[in-house]
C-alpha positions in Angstrom: -52.9 13.0 33.6 -51.7 15.0 30.6 -48.3 16.6 30.4 -48.5 20.0 32.1 -51.4 19.1 34.4 -50.7 19.5 38.1 -52.3 17.7 41.0 -54.2 20.9 42.0 -56.4 21.1 38.9 -57.4 19.7 35.5 -57.8 20.7 31.9 -60.5 23.3 31.0 -63.2 22.2 28.5 -61.8 22.8 25.0 -64.4 25.4 23.9 -63.9 27.4 27.1 -60.1 27.2 26.6 -60.5 28.5 23.0 -62.5 31.5 24.2 -60.0 32.3 27.0 -57.1 32.0 24.5 -58.8 34.2 21.9 -59.6 36.8 24.6 -56.0 36.8 25.8 -54.6 37.3 22.3 -57.1 40.1 21.4 -56.0 42.1 24.4 -52.3 42.0 23.4 -50.3 43.6 20.6 -46.7 42.5 21.1 -45.1 39.0 20.8 -41.6 37.7 21.0 -40.9 35.6 17.9 -38.2 33.0 18.5 -36.3 31.5 15.6 -33.1 29.5 15.3 -30.5 28.7 12.7 -27.2 26.8 13.0 -28.0 26.4 16.8 -28.1 30.2 17.2 -31.5 31.4 18.6 -32.9 34.8 17.9 -35.8 36.4 19.9 -37.5 39.4 18.2 -40.2 41.5 19.7 -42.9 42.3 17.1 -46.4 43.8 16.8 -48.9 41.2 15.8 -52.4 41.1 14.4 -55.3 38.7 14.2 -58.3 38.6 11.9 -61.1 40.0 14.0 -63.9 38.3 12.0 -62.5 34.8 11.9 -62.6 32.4 14.8 -59.1 30.9 14.2 -55.8 31.5 16.1 -53.8 32.6 13.1 -51.3 35.3 13.8 -50.0 37.8 11.3 -46.8 39.8 11.4 -45.1 42.1 9.0 -41.4 41.1 9.4 -38.7 43.4 8.0 -36.2 41.5 6.0 -33.4 40.2 8.2 -32.1 37.4 10.3 -35.5 36.2 11.5 -36.8 35.8 8.0 -33.7 33.9 6.9 -33.9 31.7 10.0 -37.5 30.7 9.3 -36.6 30.0 5.6 -33.7 27.8 6.8 -35.5 26.3 9.8 -39.3 26.5 9.8 -39.7 25.9 13.5 -40.8 28.9 15.7 -41.9 29.6 19.2 -43.8 32.7 20.3 -44.0 34.2 23.7 -46.7 36.6 24.8 -47.1 37.7 28.4 -48.9 40.0 30.8 -46.5 42.6 32.3 -45.8 41.8 36.0 -46.9 45.2 37.2 -50.5 44.1 36.6 -50.2 41.7 39.5 -51.1 38.7 37.3 -48.9 35.8 36.3 -50.0 35.0 32.7 -48.0 33.9 29.8 -48.6 32.2 26.5 -46.3 29.9 24.4 -47.2 29.2 20.8 -45.4 26.7 18.6 -45.6 26.3 14.9 -43.4 24.3 12.5 -43.3 23.6 8.8 -43.7 25.7 5.8 -47.4 24.9 5.7 -47.8 26.7 9.1 -45.3 29.5 8.5 -46.5 31.1 5.3 -44.7 34.1 3.8 -46.9 36.3 1.7 -45.7 38.7 -0.9 -47.6 41.1 -3.2 -49.4 39.1 -5.9 -49.9 36.0 -3.6 -53.4 34.8 -3.1 -53.9 36.0 0.5 -51.6 39.0 0.5 -54.3 41.7 0.0 -56.6 40.2 2.7 -53.8 40.0 5.2 -52.5 43.5 4.3 -55.9 44.8 5.4 -55.4 43.0 8.8 -51.8 44.2 9.4 -51.4 47.9 9.9 -49.0 49.8 7.6 -47.9 49.0 4.1 -45.7 45.9 4.1 -43.8 44.2 1.3 -43.6 40.9 3.2 -46.2 39.3 5.6 -46.0 36.2 7.6 -49.1 34.1 8.5 -48.5 31.9 11.5 -50.9 28.9 12.0 -50.3 27.7 15.5 -50.1 23.9 16.2 -49.9 24.2 19.9 -50.9 27.0 22.4 -50.0 26.8 26.0 -51.5 29.3 28.4 -50.2 29.7 31.9 -52.5 31.7 34.3 -52.4 31.3 38.0 -56.0 32.5 38.2 -57.2 29.2 36.6 -56.5 27.5 40.0 -59.4 29.5 41.5 -61.8 27.7 39.1 -60.3 24.3 39.8 -58.2 24.1 36.7 -54.5 23.5 36.3 -52.6 26.8 35.9 -51.2 25.5 32.6 -53.7 24.8 29.8 -52.7 23.3 26.5 -54.6 23.5 23.2 -53.3 21.2 20.4 -54.6 22.4 17.0 
C-alpha cells in the first residue's frame, strides 16, 4: 500500500490519472502559491496558465516583484494549492510540489522561452515563472465511487 492510499480503494491507472489531473487544471484559473524564507511562510493567490497544446503539467504565472519572488530565489521549494469551492457540493483539492531552480524557472525578456510563455500568460509581464511539478496529489471524494482511493498521487 502506497502512502496516501486508504483501505477503501486503490491507485488509478497512471494514464487515467494524468487525464483527470489535466482536466482538473484546465477548469481552474486561480492557485495559491506557498513559499517560505527564514521559517516565515507566505501564501499568495495568483492566476495561472497552462500551455493548451502541450501535454505536460507545467504551470505558468506572472509574479509581480515582491516577497514571493525573493522567497523562491532564497528557498526554491514551493507548494501550490488549488481547490474546488465548497458551494459546488464537491470535495476536491490539489497539492503540487516543486523544488529546485531547475523546476522553478524565472524567465525575463531575452530568455529563450520568454516569448513563448508570454503568449500563454495573459497580459504583458516583465517576469514569468515556469513551474515544473515533481509531485501532484489530487483529493476527490468522487473517486471512491469508482473503487479508487480518494487521494491519488502522481510523481513526475
